[in-house]
C-alpha positions in Angstrom: 0.0 0.0 0.0 1.0 3.5 -0.5 0.4 4.8 3.0 1.7 3.7 6.3 -0.6 2.5 9.1 -1.3 2.7 13.3 -3.2 1.3 16.6 -6.8 0.5 17.4 -9.0 2.9 19.3 -11.2 0.8 21.5 -13.5 3.8 22.1 -14.9 3.4 18.6 -17.7 1.0 17.8 -16.7 -2.3 16.2 -16.7 -2.1 12.4 -19.8 -4.3 12.0 -21.8 -2.0 14.3 -20.8 1.3 12.9 -23.6 3.6 11.7 -23.8 7.0 10.0 -24.6 8.5 13.4 -21.3 7.3 14.8 -19.5 9.6 12.3 -21.7 12.6 12.8 -19.0 14.4 15.0 -16.3 14.3 12.2 -15.4 17.8 11.2 -13.2 17.0 8.2 -10.7 19.1 6.4 -10.1 22.5 8.0 -9.9 25.2 5.3 -8.2 27.6 7.8 -5.6 25.1 8.8 -2.7 27.3 7.6 -4.2 30.5 9.0 -5.2 31.5 5.4 -8.1 30.1 3.6 -7.4 27.0 1.4 -10.6 25.5 0.0 -11.1 21.9 -0.8 -11.2 21.7 -4.6 -14.6 20.8 -6.2 -15.6 18.6 -9.1 -18.5 19.5 -11.3 -18.3 16.7 -13.9 -20.3 14.1 -12.0 -22.3 13.6 -8.8 -20.1 13.8 -5.7 -20.5 13.3 -2.0 -18.3 15.0 0.7 -17.4 12.8 3.6 -15.7 14.4 6.6 -13.4 12.4 8.8 -10.8 13.3 11.5 -8.3 15.8 10.1 -9.4 15.1 6.5 -12.3 14.9 4.0 -13.0 12.7 1.0 -14.9 14.0 -2.0 -16.3 10.9 -3.6 -17.0 10.5 -7.3 -20.1 8.4 -7.1 -19.9 7.4 -10.8 -16.4 5.9 -10.2 -17.0 4.7 -6.7 -13.6 6.2 -5.7 -12.5 9.5 -4.4 -12.2 12.5 -6.7 -9.9 14.1 -4.1 -8.9 14.0 -0.5 -7.9 16.9 1.6 -5.7 16.5 4.8 -4.2 19.0 7.2 -0.9 17.7 8.7 0.3 19.1 12.1 3.9 18.0 12.1 4.4 19.2 15.7 1.7 16.9 17.0 2.3 13.7 15.0 2.0 10.5 17.1 3.6 7.1 16.4 0.6 4.7 16.6 0.5 1.3 14.8 -2.3 -0.3 12.8 -2.8 -3.4 14.9 -6.3 -4.7 14.8 -7.7 -2.1 12.4 -9.8 -3.5 9.5 -10.9 -1.8 6.3 -14.6 -1.1 6.3 -17.3 0.6 4.2 -18.5 4.0 5.1 -22.1 3.7 6.4 -23.0 7.2 5.1 -22.9 5.7 1.5 -24.6 2.6 0.1 -22.3 -0.2 -0.8 -23.1 0.4 -4.5 -21.4 3.8 -4.3 -18.1 2.7 -2.9 -15.5 0.0 -3.5 -15.1 -2.7 -1.0 -13.2 -6.0 -0.4 -14.5 -7.6 -3.6 -12.1 -5.4 -5.6 -9.0 -6.3 -3.6 -9.6 -10.0 -2.8 -7.4 -12.7 -4.2 -5.1 -10.5 -6.4 -2.0 -8.3 -6.2 -4.0 -5.1 -6.0 -3.5 -3.2 -2.7 -5.9 -1.0 -0.8 -3.7 2.1 -1.2 -4.3 4.9 1.3 -5.0 8.2 -0.4 -4.7 10.1 2.9 -1.5 8.7 4.2 -2.1 7.1 7.6 1.0 8.3 9.2 0.3 11.9 8.2 -3.2 11.9 9.6 -2.3 10.5 13.1 -1.8 13.6 15.1 -3.7 15.5 17.8 -3.8 17.1 21.2 -4.6 13.7 22.8 -3.9 10.1 22.0 -7.7 9.5 21.5 -7.8 12.1 18.8 -4.9 10.6 17.0 -6.3 7.1 17.4 -9.6 8.2 15.9 -7.8 9.7 12.9 -5.9 6.4 12.6 -9.1 4.5 12.4 -10.7 6.9 10.0 -8.0 6.3 7.3 -9.2 2.7 7.0 -12.5 3.4 5.3 -12.7 2.1 1.8 -13.6 5.6 0.7 -9.9 6.5 1.4 -8.6 3.5 -0.5 -7.6 3.3 -4.2 -6.4 0.3 -6.2 -2.6 0.4 -6.4 0.1 -2.1 -7.3 1.2 -4.3 -4.4 4.9 -4.1 -5.3 6.8 -0.8 -4.7 10.1 0.5 -5.8 12.3 3.4 -4.9 10.3 6.0 -6.8 7.1 5.1 -4.8 9.1 5.5 -1.6 9.9 9.0 -2.9 6.2 9.6 -3.4 5.5 8.6 0.2 8.4 10.7 1.4 7.4 13.9 -0.3 5.0 14.9 2.6 7.6 14.4 5.2 10.3 16.1 3.2 8.2 19.2 2.5 7.0 19.3 6.1 10.5 19.3 7.4 12.1 21.6 4.8 9.5 24.0 3.4 6.5 24.3 5.8 6.4 27.0 8.4 3.5 28.1 10.7 4.4 25.4 13.2 5.3 22.8 10.6 1.9 22.5 9.1 1.1 21.2 5.6 -2.0 20.6 3.6 -2.0 17.7 1.1 -4.6 17.1 -1.6 -4.5 13.6 -3.2 -6.5 11.7 -5.7 -6.7 9.5 -8.8 -6.4 10.7 -12.4 -9.0 8.8 -14.4 -8.5 8.4 -18.1 -9.9 6.6 -21.1 -7.2 3.9 -21.0 -7.9 2.8 -17.4 -8.7 -0.9 -17.4 -12.0 -1.9 -15.7 -11.6 -4.7 -13.3 -14.5 -6.2 -11.3 -16.6 -3.2 -12.3 -14.1 -0.6 -11.1 -11.8 1.6 -13.3 -8.2 1.1 -12.1 -6.5 4.6 -12.3 -3.0 4.4 -13.8 -2.0 7.8 -12.4 -2.5 9.6 -9.1 -1.8 13.2 -8.1 -0.7 15.0 -5.0 -0.7 18.8 -4.3 1.1 20.1 -1.2 0.2 23.5 0.2 2.2 25.3 2.8 3.4 28.8 3.9 6.6 30.5 2.7 7.4 33.8 4.5 3.7 34.0 5.5 2.4 33.5 1.9 0.7 30.4 0.4 2.8 28.2 -1.8 1.9 24.9 -3.5 3.6 22.2 -5.6 2.1 19.4 -7.7 3.1 15.8 -8.3 2.0 12.8 -10.3 2.9 9.1 -9.8 2.4 6.8 -12.7 1.8 3.1 -12.2 1.4 2.3 -16.0 2.8 -1.1 -16.8 4.7 -0.1 -19.9 5.4 3.6 -19.7 5.7 5.1 -23.2 4.1 2.1 -24.8 0.4 2.8 -24.2 -1.0 0.6 -27.0 0.0 -2.4 -24.8 -2.4 -1.3 -22.1 -5.7 -3.1 -21.7 -8.4 -1.4 -23.7 -11.3 0.2 -21.9 -13.8 -2.4 -20.7 -13.8 -5.3 -18.4 -10.8 -7.5 -17.8 -11.0 -10.8 -16.0 -7.5 -10.8 -14.6 -6.2 -8.0 -12.4 -4.3 -5.6 -14.6 -0.5 -5.4 -14.3 0.5 -2.3 -12.4 4.0 -0.6 -12.1 6.8 0.3 -12.4 6.3 3.6 -10.7 7.6 6.9 -11.8 7.2 10.2 -9.9 6.9 13.6 -11.5 6.8 17.2 -10.3 4.2 18.8 -12.5 2.4 22.2 -12.9 -0.8 22.2 -10.9 -2.6 23.4 -14.1 -1.8 20.0 -15.6 -3.5 18.2 -12.7 -6.5 20.4 -13.2 -6.6 19.6 -16.9 -6.3 15.9 -16.3 -8.8 15.6 -13.5 -11.4 18.2 -14.2 -11.0 19.4 -10.6 -11.3 23.2 -9.9 -7.7 23.9 -8.8 -7.8 27.6 -9.7 -6.9 28.8 -6.2 -3.9 26.4 -6.0 -2.7 27.3 -9.5 -2.4 30.9 -8.3 0.5 30.1 -6.0 2.2 27.2 -7.8 5.9 27.4 -6.9 7.2 25.2 -9.8 9.1 27.9 -11.8 8.3 26.4 -15.2 4.5 26.8 -14.4 5.1 30.5 -14.6 7.7 30.5 -17.3 5.6 28.5 -19.7 2.0 29.3 -18.9 0.7 27.9 -22.2 2.8 24.7 -22.4 0.9 21.6 -23.4 -0.1 19.2 -20.7 2.8 17.0 -19.6 5.3 19.0 -21.6 6.8 20.5 -18.5 6.8 17.5 -16.2 10.0 16.8 -14.3 10.8 13.3 -13.3 12.0 12.9 -9.8 14.5 10.3 -8.7 15.1 11.9 -5.2 14.1 15.0 -3.3 17.2 16.7 -4.7 15.4 16.7 -8.1 12.6 19.0 -6.8 12.3 22.3 -8.7 11.1 25.0 -6.4 11.4 28.8 -6.6 12.4 29.2 -3.0 15.3 28.0 -0.9 14.6 25.0 1.4 15.8 25.3 5.0 18.3 22.9 6.4 
């Protein structure tokens, strides 16, 4: 899986007894988390449902039965080291089973339930109970996406971007906002009734000298990069599609908007990838920068030691 994982909160109901009312106290993504307003991007191309959890929200695309985008606030000064022992994936009772993916998609194959909101990044709080509740909340299937089970160095880089930016770029008490989601396309194979996204995006938002800054990233799990005709054609496939190898790119946020249909206008306004400003009319993917390590990041500010 993409995202790390922590310890069971026994104050929560057992998964089988969970009801929509049990989640009624979840406040979700905080648009004022950085002290300046950062709105959760919207999607107008299909029916959506906004689901608040502890420290994050998931905007579901009901036609895809997967998230359109997730929004998380990370408080690096209050992160806790909890494990995932005893926590099971479960459906969100606020949606019917037909509007979300479940265990059927992931059973008996090499497809992982990949956390969109990274478990380790959500587990923070003023108390252990708050952090434990966030830990539990990352295990709803609404926060899962089908990803390859085998990972390589570039995926570890993808995982490490949040930690790296939190340590080196974010100020305001080491706080960071992360938006993550799938990039759906016409070449995504359909497996067990679910489109398997071949690409995912991440946008990190933080403060630099009191002003908002953002950077965008894409990870590609296409089986044969640069040889798209070999991919399964749209439509159902009986066997789980091959996924990987992974490649990670830093990309202009406007490209993520073009590929996803999400309204990322606000984030595009403070994109700190220099080429996004230098080449405002470049074609999608023309300015992508492949990352092999954090040293490959292209930012128009100096990272702190």
